[in-house]
C-alpha positions, 0 to 999 in steps of 0.5 A: 079079488086081487092077484099078486105076483113077485117078479124079479126086476134087475135082481130085485124081488118086486111084488105087483098086484092086479085088481079091479082098481088098477084101471081106475088108479092108472086113469087117475095117475096118468089120465089114459085108459089102461086097456087101450095102452095095454093093447097098443103096447102088446102090439108094439112088443110083438112087432119089436125085437129084443136085440134091435130095441125098436120100441118107440118112446111112447110104448116104453113109457106106457110099459113103465107106467103100467108096471109102476101102477101095479107095483104101487098097488101091491106095495103102496108104502114102499113104492114112491108116489112118482114113477121116475123115483121108483125106476131109479131103483133099477139099473135096467128094466127089461120090457121083454122080461117083465111085460109077459109076466104083467100080461100073465098077471093081468090075464089071471085077474080078468079071468078071475073077475069073469069067473066071479061074474058067472058064479053071481049069475048062477046064484041070482038066476031064477 
């Protein structure tokens, strides 16, 4: 079951979607593992400070890529095929404002999948 959430980015309402397809879409588009990238990104942000913006370039790129995939998944018709073109629509894209909401969305999706798995086990138990 996919979960959608609309997040305001630079005054623009942007739909994001989390589902089991996101890791595959991310892997196909960026040739990277979203689980590893998400974990490393969370660590970087927790160690960073919004005022100093001390995040490294790779962390910022991973954040932008994850946000892009989740936005493209939510609205494939209106999100360009290139993350750079998508980012051009915004003046600013604050990792400290958007990332916690994406983490929450991803967590809800993972929680929903775990709950579904438990229900299937109950139904198939003999």
